[in-house]
C-alpha positions in Angstrom: 0.1 0.0 0.0 1.2 3.4 -0.9 1.1 6.2 1.7 1.2 10.0 1.5 2.5 11.4 4.9 1.4 15.0 5.1 2.9 16.9 7.9 0.9 20.1 8.6 2.6 21.6 11.6 1.1 23.2 13.5 3.4 26.3 13.4 6.0 26.8 16.3 6.2 23.0 16.9 9.7 22.3 15.4 8.4 22.0 11.8 11.6 23.7 10.4 13.7 21.0 12.0 11.7 18.2 10.7 11.7 19.7 7.2 15.4 20.2 7.2 16.1 16.7 8.5 13.9 15.1 5.8 15.5 17.3 3.1 19.1 16.5 4.1 18.5 12.8 4.6 16.4 12.2 1.5 18.9 9.8 -0.1 19.0 7.7 2.9 15.1 7.7 3.2 15.1 6.6 -0.5 17.0 3.4 0.4 14.0 2.4 2.6 11.2 3.3 0.1 10.5 6.8 1.3 10.8 10.1 -0.8 10.9 13.7 0.4 10.6 15.3 -3.1 12.1 18.5 -4.1 9.2 20.6 -5.5 10.7 23.9 -5.0 10.5 24.9 -8.7 6.7 25.1 -8.3 7.0 27.8 -5.5 10.6 29.4 -6.0 9.8 32.3 -3.7 9.1 29.9 -0.7 11.8 28.1 1.4 12.6 25.0 -0.6 12.3 22.4 2.2 8.5 23.3 2.4 7.6 20.8 -0.3 3.9 21.0 0.3 3.6 24.7 -0.4 2.1 24.1 -3.8 -1.2 22.9 -2.0 -1.8 26.3 -0.3 0.3 28.7 -2.5 -1.1 32.3 -2.6 -1.8 33.3 -6.2 -2.5 36.7 -7.6 -4.8 37.3 -10.5 -5.9 40.5 -12.4 -8.9 42.3 -11.0 -9.2 39.7 -8.1 -11.2 37.5 -10.6 -12.5 34.7 -8.4 -12.9 32.3 -11.3 -9.5 32.9 -12.6 -8.1 32.5 -9.0 -9.9 29.2 -8.6 -8.5 27.9 -11.9 -5.0 29.0 -11.0 -5.1 27.4 -7.6 -6.4 24.1 -9.1 -3.7 24.2 -11.7 -0.9 24.7 -9.2 -2.3 21.8 -7.0 -2.5 19.6 -10.0 1.0 20.3 -11.1 2.3 19.4 -7.7 0.2 16.3 -7.3 1.2 15.0 -10.7 4.9 15.0 -9.5 3.8 13.2 -6.3 2.0 10.6 -8.2 5.1 10.3 -10.4 7.2 9.7 -7.2 4.8 6.9 -6.3 6.0 5.0 -9.3 9.4 4.6 -7.6 8.6 4.8 -3.9 5.9 3.4 -1.7 5.9 6.4 0.7 6.0 10.1 0.0 6.4 12.8 2.6 5.3 16.4 2.3 5.4 19.2 4.8 4.2 22.7 5.3 3.1 24.1 8.7 0.8 26.7 7.1 -1.6 24.0 6.0 -3.0 23.8 9.5 -4.3 27.4 9.3 -5.0 27.8 5.5 -7.4 24.8 5.5 -9.7 26.6 7.8 -10.7 29.1 5.1 -8.8 29.9 1.9 -7.9 26.1 1.2 -10.6 24.3 3.0 -11.4 22.2 -0.2 -7.8 20.7 0.1 -9.0 17.6 2.1 -11.5 16.8 -0.5 -9.0 17.1 -3.3 -6.5 14.9 -1.5 -9.2 12.2 -0.7 -10.2 12.2 -4.4 -6.5 11.8 -5.6 -5.9 9.0 -3.0 -8.8 7.0 -4.3 -8.0 7.7 -7.9 -4.2 6.9 -7.7 -4.3 4.3 -5.0 -2.5 5.9 -1.9 -3.6 6.4 1.7 -3.4 10.0 3.1 -2.0 10.2 6.6 -2.0 13.6 8.3 0.7 14.3 10.9 0.3 17.2 13.4 2.1 18.3 16.5 0.0 20.2 19.0 1.2 22.8 21.5 -0.4 24.0 24.7 -2.6 26.8 23.8 -1.2 29.6 26.0 2.3 28.7 25.0 1.4 28.6 21.4 -0.3 32.1 21.5 2.9 33.7 23.0 5.3 31.9 20.7 3.0 32.8 17.7 3.0 36.5 18.8 6.9 36.5 19.0 7.1 35.0 15.5 4.6 37.5 14.0 6.5 40.4 15.6 9.8 39.2 13.9 8.3 39.3 10.4 9.8 42.0 8.2 7.5 41.8 5.2 5.5 45.2 4.8 2.1 43.4 4.7 3.0 41.3 7.8 4.5 43.7 10.1 2.6 43.7 13.4 2.5 46.9 15.4 -0.4 46.1 17.8 0.5 45.5 21.4 0.4 42.1 23.1 -2.7 43.1 25.0 -4.5 44.0 21.6 -3.1 40.8 20.0 -4.3 38.4 22.7 -7.8 40.1 23.0 -8.8 39.1 19.5 -7.4 35.7 18.5 -8.8 34.9 15.1 -10.8 31.7 14.5 -8.4 30.6 11.9 -5.8 29.9 14.7 -8.2 26.9 15.6 -7.3 26.8 19.2 -9.9 23.9 19.7 -7.7 21.1 18.6 -10.4 18.5 18.8 -12.6 20.2 16.3 -9.6 20.6 14.0 -8.8 16.9 14.2 -12.4 15.9 13.7 -12.6 18.1 10.6 -9.8 16.1 9.0 -11.0 12.7 10.3 -14.3 13.3 8.4 -12.2 12.8 5.1 -9.5 10.3 6.1 -10.8 8.5 9.2 -9.3 8.8 12.7 -6.9 6.0 12.0 -5.1 8.2 9.6 -4.8 11.3 11.8 -1.6 11.2 13.8 -1.6 13.7 16.6 1.4 14.3 18.9 2.2 16.6 21.8 4.9 19.2 21.2 6.3 19.4 24.8 9.4 18.3 26.7 9.5 14.6 27.7 6.7 13.8 25.1 8.9 12.8 22.2 9.9 9.2 21.4 13.6 8.8 22.6 13.4 12.4 23.7 14.0 13.5 20.2 11.6 15.1 17.6 13.5 13.5 14.8 13.1 10.0 16.3 9.5 10.8 17.1 8.7 11.8 13.5 10.6 8.8 12.2 8.6 6.4 14.4 5.3 7.9 13.1 6.4 7.1 9.5 7.5 3.6 10.4 11.3 4.0 10.6 13.8 4.0 13.4 16.4 6.6 14.0 19.9 5.4 13.4 23.4 6.8 13.2 23.3 6.9 9.4 21.0 9.9 9.5 22.5 13.3 9.7 21.2 16.1 12.0 22.7 19.4 10.8 23.6 22.2 13.3 20.8 24.3 11.9 20.2 27.9 12.7 17.6 28.0 15.4 14.5 30.0 15.0 15.4 32.5 17.7 12.9 34.0 20.1 12.9 37.6 21.1 12.7 37.6 24.8 12.8 40.2 27.6 12.3 43.7 26.0 13.7 42.8 22.5 10.3 42.0 21.1 8.9 45.4 22.2 11.9 47.1 20.3 11.0 45.1 17.2 7.3 46.0 17.5 8.1 49.7 17.6 10.5 49.4 14.6 7.7 47.6 12.6 5.9 50.9 12.7 8.7 53.0 11.1 7.5 53.2 7.4 10.9 54.3 6.1 12.6 50.9 7.1 12.9 48.4 4.3 12.8 44.6 4.7 16.6 44.6 4.6 16.8 47.4 7.3 14.5 45.5 9.6 16.5 42.2 9.0 19.7 44.0 10.0 18.0 45.3 13.2 16.4 42.0 14.0 20.0 40.4 13.8 21.2 43.0 16.4 18.1 42.3 18.7 18.8 38.5 18.4 22.3 39.2 19.7 20.7 41.2 22.6 18.2 38.3 23.3 20.4 36.2 25.6 21.5 39.1 27.9 17.9 40.6 27.9 16.4 37.3 29.0 18.9 36.7 31.7 18.4 40.2 33.1 14.6 40.2 32.9 13.1 36.6 32.8 9.4 37.1 32.2 6.3 35.7 30.3 3.7 37.4 28.2 0.9 35.9 30.2 0.5 36.0 34.0 0.2 32.6 35.8 -3.6 33.3 36.2 -4.0 34.2 32.6 -2.3 31.0 31.5 -4.6 29.0 33.9 -7.7 30.6 32.3 -6.6 29.6 28.8 -5.8 26.1 29.8 -9.1 25.8 31.6 -11.0 27.1 28.5 -9.6 24.2 26.3 -9.3 21.5 29.0 -12.3 19.6 27.9 -11.6 19.5 24.2 -7.9 18.7 24.9 -8.9 15.6 27.0 -11.0 14.5 24.1 -7.9 14.6 21.9 -5.9 12.6 24.4 -8.6 10.0 24.6 -9.7 9.7 21.0 -6.5 10.4 19.2 -3.9 9.3 21.6 -5.7 6.5 23.3 -5.3 8.0 26.8 -8.6 7.9 28.6 -7.8 9.7 31.8 -5.1 12.0 30.8 -4.7 15.7 30.1 -3.3 16.3 26.7 -0.7 18.7 28.1 1.4 19.2 31.3 -0.5 21.9 33.1 2.4 23.1 35.2 3.1 26.7 34.7 6.5 28.4 35.1 6.1 31.0 37.7 7.5 34.2 35.9 6.5 37.8 36.2 4.3 39.1 33.4 6.2 41.4 31.0 5.3 45.1 31.4 6.3 48.0 29.2 7.5 50.1 32.3 9.9 47.6 33.6 13.3 48.6 35.2 15.4 46.9 32.5 14.1 48.8 29.4 16.8 51.5 29.5 19.5 48.8 30.0 18.3 46.9 27.0 18.1 50.0 24.9 21.8 50.9 25.6 22.8 47.4 24.9 20.9 47.4 21.5 22.6 50.6 20.5 26.0 49.4 21.6 25.7 46.2 19.7 24.4 47.9 16.7 27.2 50.5 16.6 29.8 47.7 17.0 28.3 45.8 14.2 28.3 48.8 11.9 32.0 49.6 12.9 33.0 46.1 12.2 31.5 46.1 8.8 33.0 49.5 8.0 36.4 48.2 9.1 35.9 45.1 6.8 34.8 47.4 4.0 37.8 49.5 4.3 40.1 46.5 4.3 38.4 45.2 1.1 38.7 48.5 -0.5 42.4 48.7 0.4 42.9 45.3 -1.2 41.0 46.2 -4.3 43.0 49.4 -4.6 46.3 47.4 -4.4 44.9 45.2 -7.2 44.1 48.2 -9.4 47.5 49.8 -8.8 49.2 46.6 -10.0 47.0 46.4 -13.1 47.8 49.9 -13.8 51.6 49.3 -13.6 51.7 46.5 -16.2 50.9 48.5 -19.4 53.5 51.2 -18.4 56.3 48.5 -18.3 55.2 47.1 -21.6 55.2 50.5 -23.2 58.8 51.2 -22.0 60.0 47.8 -23.2 58.5 48.6 -26.6 60.4 52.0 -26.6 63.7 50.4 -25.8 63.3 47.7 -28.4 62.7 50.2 -31.2 66.1 51.9 -31.1 68.0 48.6 -31.1 66.2 47.5 -34.3 66.8 50.8 -35.9 70.6 50.6 -35.1 70.9 47.1 -36.5 69.1 48.1 -39.8 71.3 51.3 -40.0 74.5 49.1 -39.5 73.3 46.8 -42.2 72.7 49.7 -44.5 76.2 51.0 -43.8 77.8 47.7 -44.3 76.1 47.4 -47.7 77.4 50.9 -48.8 80.9 50.1 -47.6 80.8 46.9 -49.7 79.5 48.8 -52.7 82.1 51.5 -52.2 84.8 48.9 -51.9 83.8 47.2 -55.2 83.8 50.6 -56.9 87.2 51.5 -55.8 88.5 48.0 -57.0 87.1 48.5 -60.4 88.7 52.0 -60.8 92.2 50.9 -59.6 94.6 50.7 -62.6 96.0 47.3 -63.7 99.7 46.8 -62.5 100.6 45.0 -65.7 99.7 48.1 -67.8 
């Protein structure tokens, strides 16, 4: 039986790590009949490891023509699925991943499940959905931090944390049981694999080993885990600096990326000086309580745990972040100092590069001068030789002439 494993996130649950792992170990996966296909050409503007992006790609059409948009979305999906079907000719198992599927299937791409079900029946493969779930209060805080970090003009968030938390859109789908049920209606509960995203919950204490177990493989030494760049958080006051910078219209994407890099360097010291949480302990308890019943149904019906909570409900006792905290000035000075040092270092490197470039230019400028001088010195030598030859010839002629004019002795 052929199986399509579709990993849909949710976001902020280690999806980037799983995607990079599958991408880098694809050749090893191939040996065991699995394929993590490279479909990056379908959506070149997206990170290449998100190989399921073609299913939910945002497409622009002229005049926002709904009919044209529907055709374009269907064509993109068909193009990608034809390549997946082609992969099934060689491999029994195909793995696709994109964490944004969790959210986009709520509205913009809610027809995706039916399309996948139809393709599975037509081409003879089973669809298995893999989803990692994170405790709702932790997810909200982490999602806010991620949204604040974005640099794209249409995605820059300037609203405060209190504004953000007061109006969580339905598309976030915090009721996980409802989300799982909506997918099970198409593929059956047996094909929905839900896992906790929390410490101590992973198989062999590794998200890589956990994911491998889901797809029916064991984690061994032959697989490579790269030292990837972590998706760094902005703790302490650093997220507030970035939120304010998001509202400066004159800053380009590159400007904000540069400043975000500085803030990431400030993140460690800021967190150490001011360990805090976006939600108070009571606020976290309230959110946990709100979803407790639906979370227990997830544990019972999708994890087979009849009397368990879905998540560990212990809350770290940290003060809630406030704008008027005593560390704001300290973090501001640190941000400026690290930023100025970074600029100074870049300037220093630039000057050194310019110096090397100037030296190369000077050397190149010297070469033609030498060649010209050389040509000048050669010309007189040739002229002297030719003049000598001419003189010799004249001398010979003159000699012959004198000889012929000299009287014969016998006469």
